[in-house]
C-alpha positions as CSV (number, residue, x, y, z in Angstrom):
1,X,88.0,115.1,63.5
2,X,87.9,111.9,66.1
3,X,88.9,112.6,69.8
4,X,89.1,109.8,71.9
5,X,87.0,109.7,74.7
6,X,88.1,111.5,77.9
7,X,89.6,109.8,81.0
8,X,86.9,108.8,83.3
9,X,85.9,110.2,86.5
10,X,83.9,108.6,89.2
11,X,82.6,110.2,92.4
12,X,83.1,107.9,95.7
13,X,82.2,108.6,99.2
14,X,85.4,110.4,99.7
15,X,85.6,112.2,96.4
16,X,85.9,112.0,92.7
17,X,88.6,110.1,91.5
18,X,90.1,110.2,87.4
19,X,91.3,106.9,85.9
20,X,92.4,105.7,82.8
21,X,90.2,104.8,79.6
22,X,91.9,101.8,78.0
23,X,89.5,100.8,75.0
24,X,86.3,99.3,76.3
25,X,87.8,99.2,79.8
26,X,88.3,101.8,82.4
27,X,91.0,101.6,85.5
28,X,91.3,103.4,88.4
29,X,94.7,103.0,90.8
30,X,95.6,103.7,94.3
31,X,91.9,104.7,95.5
32,X,92.3,104.9,99.4
33,X,89.9,102.7,101.3
34,X,91.5,103.6,104.6
35,X,93.3,106.7,106.3
36,X,97.2,106.6,105.9
37,X,98.4,104.1,108.8
38,X,101.2,106.5,110.5
39,X,102.7,106.2,113.8
40,X,100.6,104.5,116.2
41,X,97.8,104.2,113.9
42,X,99.8,101.3,112.2
43,X,98.8,99.2,115.4
44,X,94.9,100.5,115.4
45,X,91.8,99.3,113.1
46,X,91.9,101.0,109.9
47,X,90.0,104.4,110.0
48,X,87.9,106.1,107.4
49,X,90.0,108.2,105.0
50,X,89.4,111.6,104.7
51,X,87.2,113.2,102.0
52,X,89.1,115.4,99.6
53,X,88.4,118.3,97.3
54,X,88.7,118.5,93.9
55,X,89.0,115.3,91.6
56,X,91.8,113.2,93.0
57,X,94.1,111.4,90.1
58,X,93.7,107.7,90.0
59,X,96.1,107.3,86.8
60,X,99.3,106.1,88.3
61,X,100.2,103.0,90.8
62,X,100.5,104.1,94.6
63,X,102.8,103.4,97.5
64,X,102.7,99.9,98.8
65,X,102.8,98.5,102.4
66,X,106.5,98.5,104.0
67,X,108.3,95.4,103.0
68,X,111.6,94.0,102.3
69,X,112.8,92.9,98.9
70,X,112.1,89.1,98.3
71,X,113.5,86.8,96.0
72,X,113.5,82.9,95.3
73,X,116.9,81.6,94.5
74,X,117.2,81.0,90.7
75,X,113.5,81.9,89.9
76,X,112.3,85.6,88.7
77,X,109.4,85.9,91.2
78,X,109.4,90.1,90.2
79,X,106.0,89.5,88.5
80,X,104.5,88.1,91.6
81,X,106.4,90.3,94.2
82,X,106.2,93.4,92.3
83,X,108.7,96.4,92.8
84,X,109.1,96.1,96.5
85,X,108.5,98.9,98.7
86,X,107.3,102.0,97.2
87,X,107.1,104.4,99.9
88,X,104.5,106.6,101.3
89,X,101.8,106.4,103.6
90,X,98.7,106.6,101.7
91,X,99.1,103.0,100.9
92,X,95.8,101.6,102.0
93,X,94.3,101.6,98.2
94,X,92.0,99.5,95.8
95,X,92.8,99.7,92.1
96,X,89.9,99.1,90.0
97,X,89.3,97.7,86.7
98,X,85.9,98.0,85.3
99,X,84.2,98.0,81.8
100,X,83.8,101.4,80.5
101,X,80.0,100.8,79.8
102,X,77.5,98.9,82.0
103,X,75.8,98.2,85.4
104,X,74.9,95.4,87.5
105,X,78.2,93.6,87.2
106,X,79.9,90.9,89.3
107,X,82.7,92.2,91.4
108,X,85.5,90.2,91.9
109,X,88.1,91.5,95.1
110,X,91.4,89.7,95.2
111,X,94.1,89.8,98.0
112,X,97.2,89.1,97.0
113,X,100.1,86.9,98.6
114,X,103.6,87.0,99.7
115,X,104.1,85.3,103.2
116,X,102.4,88.0,104.9
117,X,105.4,90.1,104.6
118,X,105.8,91.1,100.9
119,X,103.2,91.7,98.0
120,X,101.1,94.4,96.6
121,X,99.1,95.7,93.7
122,X,101.4,97.0,92.0
123,X,102.2,93.4,90.7
124,X,102.4,92.6,87.1
125,X,100.4,89.5,87.8
126,X,97.6,91.5,89.2
127,X,96.4,93.6,86.2
128,X,92.4,93.3,86.0
129,X,92.0,94.4,82.3
130,X,90.9,90.8,81.2
131,X,88.5,90.9,83.9
132,X,87.1,93.9,82.8
133,X,87.3,93.0,79.3
134,X,84.8,90.0,80.1
135,X,82.2,91.8,82.1
136,X,83.6,91.9,85.5
137,X,84.5,94.8,87.9
138,X,87.7,93.6,89.5
139,X,89.3,95.0,92.6
140,X,92.9,94.6,93.9
141,X,94.0,95.8,97.5
142,X,96.8,96.2,99.6
143,X,96.9,95.5,103.4
144,X,99.4,96.0,106.4
145,X,102.1,93.4,106.1
146,X,104.6,92.0,108.4
147,X,104.9,93.4,112.1
148,X,102.6,96.3,111.4
149,X,99.7,94.1,110.0
150,X,100.0,90.7,111.8
151,X,102.3,91.0,114.8
152,X,99.7,90.0,118.0
153,X,100.5,92.9,120.5
154,X,99.3,93.8,123.9
155,X,97.3,97.1,123.5
156,X,96.7,96.3,119.9
157,X,94.1,94.6,117.9
158,X,94.6,91.3,116.3
159,X,95.1,90.9,112.6
160,X,95.3,94.2,111.5
161,X,96.0,92.9,107.8
162,X,92.5,91.0,107.6
163,X,90.9,94.1,109.2
164,X,92.4,96.0,106.5
165,X,90.7,93.4,104.1
166,X,87.2,93.6,105.6
167,X,87.6,97.6,105.5
168,X,88.4,97.5,101.8
169,X,85.1,95.3,101.5
170,X,83.3,97.6,103.2
171,X,84.7,100.3,100.7
172,X,83.2,98.1,97.6
173,X,80.0,97.5,99.4
174,X,79.7,101.6,99.4
175,X,80.9,102.8,96.3
176,X,81.7,99.8,93.6
177,X,78.1,100.7,92.1
178,X,79.6,104.1,90.9
179,X,82.1,101.7,88.9
180,X,79.5,99.6,87.6
181,X,79.5,96.9,89.9
182,X,76.8,95.2,91.9
183,X,77.3,95.2,95.5
184,X,75.2,92.1,96.1
185,X,77.0,90.1,93.8
186,X,80.7,90.2,95.3
187,X,83.4,87.2,95.2
188,X,86.4,87.5,97.7
189,X,89.4,85.7,96.0
190,X,92.8,85.4,97.2
191,X,96.2,83.2,96.7
192,X,98.5,81.9,99.1
193,X,98.9,84.3,102.2
194,X,95.8,86.1,100.4
195,X,93.7,82.9,100.2
196,X,94.6,82.2,103.9
197,X,93.4,85.7,104.6
198,X,90.1,85.1,102.3
199,X,89.7,81.9,104.9
200,X,90.0,84.2,107.9
201,X,87.4,86.4,106.4
202,X,84.8,83.9,106.3
203,X,85.3,83.3,109.8
204,X,85.2,86.6,110.8
205,X,81.7,87.9,112.2
206,X,82.4,91.6,111.2
207,X,82.5,90.3,107.4
208,X,79.0,89.1,107.1
209,X,77.2,90.5,104.3
210,X,80.1,92.0,102.2
211,X,80.5,88.7,100.0
212,X,78.7,86.2,98.7
213,X,81.3,83.9,97.3
214,X,85.1,83.2,98.0
215,X,88.0,81.6,96.2
216,X,90.7,79.9,97.9
217,X,93.8,79.3,95.8
218,X,96.8,77.3,97.6
219,X,95.8,79.0,101.1
220,X,94.9,76.9,104.1
221,X,91.8,77.0,106.7
222,X,94.2,75.6,109.1
223,X,97.1,78.2,108.8
224,X,96.7,80.4,111.5
225,X,99.1,80.3,114.3
226,X,97.6,80.2,118.4
227,X,98.1,83.1,120.6
228,X,100.9,81.1,122.6
229,X,102.6,80.7,119.2
230,X,102.3,84.3,117.9
231,X,103.6,85.5,121.2
232,X,106.8,83.5,120.9
233,X,107.1,85.8,117.5
234,X,106.3,89.1,119.4
235,X,108.9,88.2,122.0
236,X,111.6,87.9,119.5
237,X,110.6,91.1,117.6
238,X,110.5,93.2,120.5
239,X,114.3,91.3,121.5
240,X,115.2,92.2,118.2
241,X,113.9,96.2,118.3
242,X,115.4,96.2,122.2
243,X,111.7,97.2,123.3
244,X,109.0,96.2,125.1
245,X,106.1,93.9,123.6
246,X,103.4,96.6,123.7
247,X,101.9,98.3,120.8
248,X,102.8,101.8,122.3
249,X,106.5,100.7,122.3
250,X,106.2,99.6,118.7
251,X,104.1,102.8,117.7
252,X,107.4,105.0,118.0
253,X,109.7,102.4,115.7
254,X,109.9,103.9,112.2
255,X,108.9,101.6,109.3
256,X,112.4,100.6,108.3
257,X,113.3,99.4,111.6
258,X,110.0,97.1,111.5
259,X,110.7,96.1,108.1
260,X,114.3,94.9,109.0
261,X,113.5,93.6,112.2
262,X,110.7,91.5,110.5
263,X,113.5,89.9,108.1
264,X,115.6,88.7,111.0
265,X,112.9,86.9,112.3
266,X,114.1,83.2,111.2
267,X,114.1,79.9,112.9
268,X,111.7,80.3,115.6
269,X,110.2,77.0,117.0
270,X,106.5,77.7,117.1
271,X,105.5,74.0,117.8
272,X,103.7,73.7,121.0
273,X,102.4,70.8,123.0
274,X,99.3,71.0,121.1
275,X,99.8,72.8,117.5
276,X,102.2,72.5,114.6
277,X,103.7,75.5,113.0
278,X,101.3,75.6,110.0
279,X,103.6,77.8,108.1
280,X,106.6,75.3,108.7
281,X,108.7,78.3,109.5
282,X,108.7,80.0,106.0
283,X,107.1,83.1,107.8
284,X,107.1,84.3,111.1
285,X,103.5,85.6,110.4
286,X,99.9,84.6,109.8
287,X,96.4,85.3,111.3
288,X,96.3,84.9,115.0
289,X,93.3,82.9,116.2
290,X,92.0,80.6,118.8
291,X,90.3,78.6,116.6
292,X,91.2,77.6,113.1
293,X,88.9,79.5,110.3
294,X,88.0,75.9,108.8
295,X,86.7,74.9,112.4
296,X,84.7,78.2,112.8
297,X,83.3,78.0,109.4
298,X,82.2,74.1,110.4
299,X,80.0,75.7,113.2
300,X,78.1,77.4,110.2
301,X,79.3,80.8,110.2
302,X,79.7,81.4,107.0
303,X,76.8,79.4,106.0
304,X,75.3,80.4,102.4
305,X,78.8,81.7,100.9
306,X,79.8,79.4,98.1
307,X,83.7,78.1,98.1
308,X,86.0,77.4,94.9
309,X,88.9,75.8,96.5
310,X,91.8,74.2,95.4
311,X,96.0,74.0,95.3
312,X,98.7,73.0,92.6
313,X,99.6,69.7,92.2
314,X,103.3,70.6,93.1
315,X,103.1,73.4,95.6
316,X,106.0,72.2,97.6
317,X,108.4,72.6,94.5
318,X,108.4,76.2,94.5
319,X,110.1,76.3,97.9
320,X,112.8,73.3,97.0
321,X,113.8,73.8,93.0
322,X,114.9,77.3,93.2
323,X,117.1,76.7,96.0
324,X,118.5,73.6,94.6
325,X,117.0,71.7,97.4
326,X,115.0,69.6,95.6
327,X,117.1,67.4,93.9
328,X,119.5,66.9,97.0
329,X,116.7,65.9,99.3
330,X,117.4,63.2,101.5
331,X,115.5,60.8,103.7
332,X,116.1,62.7,106.6
333,X,114.9,65.8,105.3
334,X,111.5,64.0,104.2
335,X,111.3,62.7,108.0
336,X,112.1,66.5,109.2
337,X,109.1,67.8,107.0
338,X,106.7,65.0,108.5
339,X,107.9,65.6,112.0
340,X,107.3,69.5,111.7
341,X,103.9,69.2,110.3
342,X,102.3,66.2,111.8
343,X,101.7,64.5,115.1
344,X,102.5,60.9,113.7
345,X,105.6,61.6,111.4
346,X,106.9,58.1,110.7
347,X,102.9,57.0,109.8
348,X,102.7,60.0,107.7
349,X,106.0,59.0,105.7
350,X,104.9,55.7,105.2
351,X,101.5,56.9,103.5
352,X,103.2,58.7,101.2
353,X,105.8,56.2,100.3
354,X,102.9,53.7,99.7
355,X,100.9,56.4,97.4
356,X,104.0,57.2,95.5
357,X,106.1,54.3,94.8
358,X,109.4,54.9,93.3
359,X,108.8,58.7,94.0
360,X,112.1,60.7,94.7
361,X,113.2,62.1,98.3
362,X,112.3,65.5,96.4
363,X,109.1,64.5,95.3
364,X,108.2,62.9,98.8
365,X,109.5,66.1,100.4
366,X,107.6,68.4,98.1
367,X,104.3,66.8,98.5
368,X,104.6,66.8,102.6
369,X,105.3,70.4,102.4
370,X,102.3,70.9,100.0
371,X,100.0,69.4,102.2
372,X,101.3,70.6,105.5
373,X,100.8,74.4,104.2
374,X,98.1,74.2,101.9
375,X,96.8,70.7,101.0
376,X,95.2,69.5,104.3
377,X,94.0,72.9,105.2
378,X,92.4,73.5,101.7
379,X,90.5,69.9,102.4
380,X,89.6,71.0,105.9
381,X,87.7,74.3,104.5
382,X,86.2,72.5,101.3
383,X,84.5,69.9,103.8
384,X,83.5,72.4,106.3
385,X,81.9,74.4,104.0
386,X,80.2,71.7,102.2
387,X,78.7,70.2,105.6
388,X,75.9,73.1,105.5
389,X,73.1,72.6,102.9
390,X,73.2,76.5,102.2
391,X,76.4,76.2,101.3
392,X,78.2,74.4,98.0
393,X,81.9,74.2,97.8
394,X,83.9,73.1,94.6
395,X,87.8,71.6,94.5
396,X,90.1,71.8,92.0
397,X,93.8,71.1,91.5
398,X,96.2,72.8,89.1
399,X,98.6,70.6,87.3
400,X,99.8,72.4,84.3
401,X,103.6,71.7,84.6
402,X,106.0,75.0,84.0
403,X,109.2,73.8,82.7
404,X,111.0,76.5,84.3
405,X,114.5,75.4,85.9
406,X,115.3,73.2,83.6
407,X,111.8,71.6,83.5
408,X,111.8,71.0,87.5
409,X,109.7,73.9,88.7
410,X,106.4,71.7,87.7
411,X,102.9,73.0,88.8
412,X,104.2,74.6,91.8
413,X,102.6,77.4,94.1
414,X,101.9,80.1,92.3
415,X,101.9,78.8,88.6
416,X,97.9,79.2,88.6
417,X,97.8,82.8,89.1
418,X,98.8,83.8,85.3
419,X,96.1,81.7,84.3
420,X,93.4,83.1,86.4
421,X,93.9,86.7,85.3
422,X,94.2,85.5,81.9
423,X,98.1,87.2,81.5
424,X,100.1,84.1,80.9
425,X,101.0,85.6,77.7
426,X,103.3,88.3,79.5
427,X,106.9,88.3,78.1
428,X,108.2,88.4,81.7
429,X,106.6,85.4,82.9
430,X,108.8,83.2,80.1
431,X,112.5,82.1,80.1
432,X,114.7,79.6,81.6
433,X,114.0,81.2,85.0
434,X,110.7,82.9,84.6
435,X,107.8,81.4,86.6
436,X,106.2,79.5,83.4
437,X,109.3,78.5,81.9
438,X,110.9,78.7,78.1
439,X,107.6,77.7,76.1
440,X,104.6,79.4,75.5
441,X,101.9,79.1,77.9
442,X,98.7,77.2,76.5
443,X,96.4,80.3,75.9
444,X,93.3,78.0,75.9
445,X,93.8,76.9,79.0
446,X,94.3,80.6,80.2
447,X,91.0,81.6,78.5
448,X,89.1,78.5,80.5
449,X,90.8,79.0,83.6
450,X,89.8,82.7,83.5
451,X,86.5,82.0,82.2
452,X,85.8,79.6,84.6
453,X,86.9,81.6,87.9
454,X,84.4,84.2,86.4
455,X,81.6,82.0,85.9
456,X,82.2,80.9,89.7
457,X,81.4,84.7,90.3
458,X,78.8,85.1,88.4
459,X,76.7,82.1,88.9
460,X,78.2,80.2,92.2
461,X,79.1,77.1,89.8
462,X,82.3,76.8,88.1
463,X,81.2,74.0,85.8
464,X,81.7,70.8,87.4
465,X,80.2,68.4,90.7
466,X,80.2,69.9,94.1
467,X,82.7,68.5,96.9
468,X,81.3,66.6,99.5
469,X,83.4,64.7,102.5
470,X,82.5,61.4,100.9
471,X,83.3,61.5,97.1
472,X,85.7,64.3,97.3
473,X,85.1,65.5,93.6
474,X,87.9,67.5,92.0
475,X,88.6,68.8,89.0
476,X,92.4,68.3,88.0
477,X,92.6,71.4,85.4
478,X,95.6,71.1,82.7
479,X,95.6,70.9,78.9
480,X,92.7,68.6,79.7
481,X,90.5,68.7,82.6
482,X,89.3,65.8,84.0
483,X,87.1,65.4,87.2
484,X,88.3,63.2,90.1
485,X,86.9,61.2,92.8
486,X,89.1,61.9,95.9
487,X,92.6,62.4,94.1
488,X,95.4,61.0,96.1
489,X,92.8,60.0,99.0
490,X,95.3,57.9,101.1
491,X,97.4,61.0,101.6
492,X,94.4,63.1,102.4
493,X,92.8,61.2,105.3
494,X,96.3,60.7,106.8
495,X,96.1,64.3,107.9
496,X,94.2,65.9,111.2
497,X,90.7,67.3,110.0
498,X,90.6,70.1,112.8
499,X,93.1,72.5,114.3
500,X,92.4,70.9,117.5
501,X,93.6,67.3,116.5
502,X,97.4,68.2,116.3
503,X,99.2,67.1,119.1
504,X,103.2,66.6,119.2
505,X,104.7,63.5,118.1
506,X,105.7,61.5,121.1
507,X,109.1,61.0,119.8
508,X,109.8,64.5,121.1
509,X,112.3,65.2,118.4
510,X,113.8,68.6,117.6
511,X,111.9,70.2,114.9
512,X,114.1,71.0,111.8
513,X,115.2,74.1,110.2
514,X,113.1,75.5,107.3
515,X,115.4,75.5,104.0
516,X,114.1,79.0,103.3
517,X,114.2,80.1,107.4
């Protein structure tokens, strides 16, 4: 009589865990990598989790970081944001997918997006089964969000959510061999806010030696707030809660009130005399740094770490089309985005008009938003990496267009994710208001994108020419793959290359409200 193999048990440094066996792969869910952040510990560095006795169950999803429900107009983003806040203190956890047999396998560690305020490992898009099927140990992680993760507070370390990512990488270094992974072949990758966090980790000295390759999907190496900008958010948060702007005051506020207060932090003008708002008002939280990650990488701090970096071709569409602001865009909307994001807005708009003759105001607005949020900072990080002989950078642009929302969504922010995880077949991703639209996504494209990310993780080479600051070779990924030199170079060269280069426009105009603020 045939008996199915027993569920796998793996011993970690904190104790044994029991996972699930699914054919030739295994999954271990909600393994703690740090102690539960309760009370004042929410505003302290992550600490080691206490050991446990007996075998800990790792067969069911665990709690998430506290967060408010997120939506995006008429587009169903539930596969991206997941189920929202699943309550429980023990949420600093990882999920691990691995082949049932084998060892010394490449390891990929994924950091989710969500504007620094939402998202978790429970999202359907982050199922790592396909990576395990194809010989990779895939790790996803939760990190502190919102006020607990990123509010800059006197008496607390900055960037606590980033410190969580570093702590998860340390957990990987200590434990991943037991799951079949090679701790010497770790690739850190992320998307959106998670990709900006990857850039921050590249610039963090405490992360040195914990990973050897990085993938930045629609993030920014110029996306951090300055301490002056962050202080404005801190004052607003303290005011919303009626408390002093200090860590010990915030430590007494329950999670529900922190989440409610974070949701009310809208419309804060973060432009200063020397810096733009890198998030255009879309989130009140980001990394808080004196120096932008791209500038730090340019000094050689992460020399030796290879980088795969890119954006989607129509990033800004995600922030306009679902809320009916794309087709209704006006010349003033275009000018407002330029004024909020660039020291010379009139010249910037002229550049984009010349580059895109006949473009609608919606296309121009979306293109400016995409470069302000992701494109300029990605080019800066690619150039900073490529400048060092021990590092190699590779660039891509994901151009496959989703026909969601009447065909208007296009190659918007986040559309590449199902292809990376080889999950483009999931039913919840298809339909008139679903991320990938009503048509069946091309399976061959999903297979090739997924295999390309694995090839980079395994060999440090995705299969095309490296990026350098002269040729700027970029693979345009669609049903056909095309290697282009300096695509839309006129637009790309119009942006500052450093966080130090932004200066407020001499026009002194009032910054516009964000469409999603």
